[in-house]
C-alpha positions, 0 to 999 in steps of 0.5 A, a space after each residue: 175280738 176282745 173277750 172279757 173274763 174274770 181273772 181266776 185260773 179257771 176263768 182264764 182257762 175257759 176264756 182261752 178255750 173260747 179264744 182258740 175256738 174263735 181263732 180256728 173259726 176265723 182263721 186269725 189270731 186277732 182274739 184278745 183276752 181281757 181279764 177283769 177283777 170282779 167284786 166277787 174276786 175282791 171279796 174272796 180275798 177275805 177268804 183266801 189271800 188276795 193273790 189266791 182270789 185272783 189266781 184261783 177259781 173263786 166261786 166253785 159251784 155257787 157263791 157262798 150262802 147269802 151272796 148274789 151271783 151278780 158279784 161275779 158278772 157285774 163288772 164284765 157286764 159294765 165293760 160290755 155296755 161301755 164297749 170295752 170288750 166284745 164278748 164276756 165269757 162266763 161260767 153259766 151257773 154264775 150268771 144271774 137270771 136277769 141280764 144287764 139292759 141291752 145285753 144277751 146270752 148269744 151262744 154256748 160252746 159244747 158243754 163239758 161234763 156236768 156232774 159233781 165229783 168226789 175227791 178224796 174217796 172212791 165213793 160216798 158209800 165208803 165214807 165212815 159215819 161222821 166223815 167231813 165232806 167239804 163243799 161251798 154249795 148249799 145244793 150239794 150240802 142238801 143233797 149229801 145230807 139227803 143221801 146220807 144223814 150221818 155225813 158232816 158236810 162242812 162249808 169250804 171256800 177258796 179256789 180249786 187248788 186251795 180246796 184240794 190242799 185243804 183236803 190234805 191238810 185240814 182234816 177233810 175226808 172228802 170234798 165235792 167239786 164240779 167235774 168240768 172245772 177240774 177237767 179244764 184245769 187239768 186236775 182230773 187225776 184228783 177225782 175219786 168218783 163221779 156222782 150220779 147226776 140223776 141223784 146229785 142233780 147239778 146246778 143249772 148251767 154247770 159245765 156250760 160256758 155262756 157267751 154274753 154280748 150286746 144284743 145289737 152287736 151283729 159281729 159279736 153275735 155272728 162270732 159267738 154263733 159260729 162256735 156255739 152249740 145249739 143243743 148246749 144252748 137249749 139245755 142252758 135256756 131250759 135250766 135257767 128258765 126253771 131256776 128263774 121261774 122258781 125264784 131260785 137264788 144262791 141260797 136255793 138247794 136247786 139242781 137242774 139238768 137238761 139233756 137233748 135226746 134224739 133229734 128233737 127231744 129235751 129232758 129236764 130233771 130237777 131237784 129241790 130240797 131243804 139244806 138239812 136234807 130232811 125233805 126234797 122233791 125231784 121230778 123230770 119232764 120231756 119236751 121239745 128241744 126247740 121250746 126249752 123255756 116252755 118245758 121249764 115252765 111246765 116242770 116248774 108248775 109240777 114242782 110247785 104243785 108238789 110243794 117246791 115253793 114251800 121248800 124254797 121259802 123255808 130254805 131262804 129263811 134258813 139262809 137269812 137267819 
């Protein structure tokens, strides 16, 4: 079994986790990790140095404004289509709404913590007015401004280690990162506070790994299913369907978080706002875990009635301008 992955430190750690699960399930060590440098990694060399772009995380949370998610997965999808790898391991939030022809999301291992975290301070409330808070995510910037309009969110690119170093060296008072990424890199000691996911709704798929393969590859499908978690996949499908239905992009301040409740229930929470934090809409809906996309469609309809489409249009115009 050949696992394709980006060449960043976090991506390699995630692929190693999947490899260990496959080896434990198959009872053998016949899993090969195949690092693949993506367009996003190459372009990130303009943000960090070339080595940092390949050894760090790349897109922490979301690609920078104006950049599409395909930059992180297109080379992996090409390798799948050409039979060079059997499964691609993605951070689910980096996967575009539409997959390559003949490819499918086959499974997701159990989800890691989905929340955003604050590094450098014990809470957002303790930060002084005008505090500089670093993040790469338009969603996080919008949510920070909606929570406290006296903070100064500042765009911050680079891998996890680069961002933590900038926190110390470049005059940031705090930074916001994904809890799952820090945990997978063994950097949980850097967390100052876990942000409330009901207020700071994470990106769709945050904390989730997506195993992508060829739709007609039965052995890969069976291997992925053996280590997959049905609840995690239901949540991922709901969050992706919501983003796809609303036409969300990398410039969209959209949060979506699904949770399985009880034996058959699924809750889906969403947050849509303007980048400057001046307006936002939040809503949640409960449905059947067996029908995650139907739940997403129903919640999307409610959000659109409340004006979400208009907010997303304004956000997209602001990003393009």
